[in-house]
N, C-alpha and C positions, 0 to 999 in steps of 0.2 A: 063257346069261343071257337072250337075246332071247325064247325061248319062255316063260320065267318072267314076264317083263315083259308079254308079250302076254296070258298067262293072268290076270295080276293086273288088267290093263285090262278084260278080259272080265268078271271077277268084279265089278269096280267098277261097270261098266255094268249088270250084272244086279241087283246090290244096289240101285242107284238106281231101276231099273225096278220091282222088286217091293216096294221099301221104301215106307214111309208118310211123309207130310209133316204138319207141324202144322196143326191146324184154323185157318182164318182167323177174323178177328173177325166178330161178327154184323153190324157196320156194313158190312164189305166184302161180305158175302153179300147184304144188303138193297140196298146200292148197286148191285151188278152186276145185280140184278133190275130196278131202276128204269132202268138204262142199256139193258138188253135190251128193256124195254117201250118206251122211247123210240126204239129202232131198228125197232120193229114198227108202232106206231100211226100216226105221220105218213105219209101216202101217198107223199110225195116220197122220204123216206128208205127206206120199204118197197120201192119199186121197185128200189132198189139192193141192199138187204140180203136181199131175197127170193131172190137168186141162191144164197145159202148153203142155203136151204131146198130149192131145186130140186136142188142137188147131193145132199142127203140123200134127196130123193124118188126121183130117178133111180137113185142108188146102191142104194136099197132094192129097186127093181125088178130091177136087175142082179144083186145078191147072191142074192136069192131065186130068180131064174131059174137061176143056177148051182147052188145048193143043191138045187133040185128036178129037176136033171138036164137042163135045157134048155141049148142052145148060145147063148151071148151073142155077138151079132154086133157090137154097138157102142152107144155112148151119145152123144147130141148135146144140148148145152145152148145155148139161144138167148138173144139179148140182151133179148127181151121177158119173160124169166124162165120161159119154157116149156121143155120138154125132151122127149126121145124116147129110149126104150130099145127096141132091137130084139133079139129072141131067137127062136131056132128050136126047134121041137119040136111036140108035139101041139097043135092049135089049141084043144082042149078038155081037160078033166080037171083033177085036183087041182093039178098043177104050174102050169098056166096061171092057175087061180084064185088061188093063193097069190102068183104073180108080179104079177098085176094088183092084188091087195089090198095089196101091200107098199109102194106109193109113198106114199100119204097117211099110212100108219101109221109109216113109217120115222123121220121127225124126232122124233116123240114117243117111240118105242121107244128110239132112240139117246139121247134126253134122259134117259129112265129109267135106262138103263145108265150114263150119265155121272153121274147123281145118286147111284147106288149106289157107284160108284168114289170119288166125292168124299166121300161120307159115311164111307167107309172110309179116307180119307186118301190115296188113290192118285192124286194129281194128276199126277205124272210119267207113270204108266201111261196115263192118259187122253190126255195130250198126244201121247205117242209112238204110241199106238194109233190116234188120229185121223190122224196123219201117215201111218202105214202104210196105212190105208184109202184115203186120198186118192191116194197113190202107186199103189196097185193100181187105183184107178178111172181114173187118168190113162191107163193102158195101153189102156183100152177107149174113150176119148173119140175121136170121129171128126170133129170140126170145130174150127176155130181158136179161136172164142170160148169153146167149152167147155174146151179145153185151157188157155187163158189164165186162165179163172176158177178152175179146179182148181189150177193152178200157183200163183197168187197166194194162194189159201186155204191150200194146203199150206205155202207159204213163210212165212206168218204163224205157223202152228203151229211150224214148224222154228225160226224166229228166236226166238220166245218160249221154246221149250224149251232152246235152247243159249246164248242171250245175255242172259237176264234172271235175276233172283234169285227166290227162293221167293214173295215177296209179289206180284210181277207175274205170275208163273205161276199162282198161286192166283186172282188177279183175272180173268185171261184165261180160265182153265178154268171158273170159275163163270159168267162172262158167256156163254160158248159154250153151256153146258148150259141156263141160263135161256132163252137165245135159242131153242134147239131146242124146249124145252117150250112156250114161249109162241108161237113161230112155227109150231108144228105145228097150231095151232088156226085161225089167221087164214085160211089157204088153204081151209079147209072152209067158212068163212063166204062167201068169194068164190065158191067152186064152187056153193054153195047158191043164191046170188043169181043166178048165170048160169043155172042150171037152172030157176029160177023164171020167168025171162024167155025160156025156150026155147033158151038157149045151151048150149054144151058137150055136144052130143049123143053124142060119143064119149069122154066123161070116163071115168075109171076105174070110177066107180060104175055108169055105164050099160053099160060093157063087162062088168062083173061080173054085172049084171042079165041080160044076154043069155046069158052063160056058164052061169049057175045057174038061169035061169028064175024069178028072184025079183025083187021090186020094188027099184029103185035106191035108194029111200028107206031100205030096210033096210040097205044097205051104207053109206049116209051116216050112219045111226044108229050103225053099228059104228065108223066112222071117228071120229065125235064121242066115242063112249065111250072109245076108246083115247086120243084127244087130251086129254080132260078128266081121265080117270083119271091119265094121265101127268103132266099139269100139277099136279094137287093132290097126287098121291102123290110125284112127284119133288120138288115144292116143299117138302113136309114133310121129306123127307130132307135137302134142301139147307139148310133152316132149322134142322135138328137137332131137329125135333119128334117 
């Protein structure tokens, strides 16, 4: 009897993961967009919420480093919302270029993926998938602040997934995806401002310029294209257009 019960439990979990949930109201979708915007525009709030974008940024570096065959040594997240991902491998070549390009692209690309899942009604899959990614990232964190940030973020996803109803889960999922889509653009504006005043000489765009012998402005243009296409394309999916 025990194996049957266990198999039934596994089937229930699987069905919940791959199943779809009802579409939320248009008011909820629009409301979460406004809340996400309010979490990004004010400078004081942004200094706190930007940590979530840094997690996505450094996670993007780490994931692409592994996928391109590099060895990931660790990830550090700092209280000033900066971060550092260290990987080993060839200092040049396609793997290094893709790894360097993944950071500023990651929040928007994750937002697009999230928008696709939500448009298909897979709210549970999004929440559980995000939790799994955060747990995997936690293994590679190498400083206390970074570990605390990832643990708190993962705990939020876990608590919402297990302790709240469909309406709250939908609101949380839409808020997260809107935040990634909108929050993927503001760091680009900040980086452009720093570079205009001679700051951030070792930014991802400048590293890519040295790796590929192309202008850093070209990489900034690529980052903007990904961010804006993600925002408008993902936004249309979320709004059901």
